[in-house]
N, C-alpha and C positions, 0 to 999 in steps of 0.2 A: 828179706828184705830185698829188694831192687832198690834202685841207685832213687827212683822218684818218689820214693816213699816217704825221703829226705826233706823233698821240695812240698812246705804248707803256704798255705793261705788261709788267713782269718782275717773278718771285718772286726778292724778293731776302731777307726778311726769315725765320729761318726759325721753322718752327711751334711750336716750343719758346719760344723768342724770344718768339712772336706771347702766347701762353698765360701767359708769367709777368707779360707786361704788360700784360694786362686785370688778372691778380688782384692785381697793386701797384694798380692805378686803382680798386680797389672802396674803398679807406679816405679814397678824397682826396674830398673838395669840389667837387662842379662845379657848374657854371654857366650861364646859360641865355645861346645865343651870341644877341647882340643885333646889326641890318642897322645900324643909327641909335636916337638918343636918339627918332626919330618912328615906330619899326617895332621893335615887340618882340613877333613872334607866338607866338603858343603852341604852331606846330607845330615851334620852332623846335631844330637841336640841343641837348646842352649837351657847353662845353667844358670842358679844363682844361690851363692852365699851371704844369708845375710842371718845374723848371727839373733835378731829377734823373733824370725819367724822357724829355725831352726831349732832354738828353744819347745818354741810350742809344740815342736814335734817329740821331745823327747819322752814325755810321760808315754806314748802311746808305742816307739821302740821299744821301750823298758818293757812294757807291758808284751808287746808279741815275741821278746830274747824271754820272759820268763812260760809264757805259753809253750814254746820250740824245747825249751830246757827241761822241763818236766814231762813232755814226752819224749825223748831224745838221749836225755845224760843222765847219769846215772850221779846220786847224789855224792856219793862216797870218791867221784872222781875228783871233783869241783874247779875249782880255778882255770877252765877249760877257757870261758870267756867272760872279762872283764870287766871292757870297757867296748864301745862302738865311735866312731866318727863321728861327726856331726852331722845333720841329714843334707843331705845335698838334693836342692829342691834342680829337677828338671820340665823342660816343655820341650812336647814336641810338636811341630806345625806341621801343615802340609810337608809332603816330602822329606822330613826328618826320620832318623831312624836311629839303633844303634846295631854296627854291625855285631857278630859274631864274636863274640870275647869270653872270657874265662877272667875271676877275680882275685885270685891266690896269688898275687905278687906284692912282693913289700914295698913298691914304689907309691901305692895308694893315700901313703902315710910319708908325707915328709920328710919327720925325724922320727923314721923309721925305729916308731915303735910296737909292729909286728906284725905280723904277716895275718889279712882277712881270715877267719873262720868261716864265719855265715856272712852273707849277702843279704839284706833285706831292699824289697822294692815296695813304696806305694803310693796306692794310687788315690788321686782326688776327686776324679769324674771318669767316667764313661760315654759320655757323649760323643766319641769318636768314631770314625770310619779307618781299619787298621790298627797301625801300632800295636798289635799282638805283640805278648811276651811271651817267646819260640825258648825251652830249654831242654837243650837233649831233641831237639827235634820235635817236640812237643806243647804245643800250644799252650797256655796255661791263658783261659779265661780269669780277669781281675775285674770288678766291679766298685765302685767309689765305695772307699773305706779300708779297701783290702791290702793286706801288709803280707808281701810272700817275704818268705824265708829261706833258702837253700843254703850248701854248706858252698865254699869258695874256690870247691875242689878246681883244679883241670878236668874232671870229668861232667863238672855242669855246663859247661860249652852254653854260652846263652845271646838272644838279641832282642832289639825291638824293632818289628815288622814299621816299615814307611807310616806314616800316616797319608792316610787318601783324602780326608774330609775331615773336617775340624785342629781342635789340635788337646793332644792328650799333657794333663798332666799331674805331676810321680812326685817320689822323692827316693833318696838310694844311699845307704846306708852300708860301712860292713864292724862286724864285732869283733872283736881279736882278745 
């Protein structure tokens, strides 16, 4: 298999759910994503941590992980994925993106519960320009309701290209 074979996209979230979730975020207070105290780029996306909205996403994250596990994880191994982080909502406005990075870092978890095994990216809309998700220099087309899952390892270097028109609404979560 090719490493990109382990990058999957499933259309799981209903369009109405996605539209309703975007509407609910419009009254929330978003903050700028920060990589670290030393880097606070102006081109970073905005993030939202709202327990009520995060909880609405849990059934879809669970379903996506179940589909992925069925494809790639042998039953007799077990225990590879036992938890996932609360989904973090991301909003990319014109000029915002996410620089190239990989997710296999323990600092994603404040209490050091584990190291990400899988990264999940869900998209709530596709009525924007730019904002392409790129992994290993391959552009992955994401449509409303899609959830992308890929390993969090260093060989899955990825980015979100800058938005040129509209607003991209999405979420990210990490399974461990």
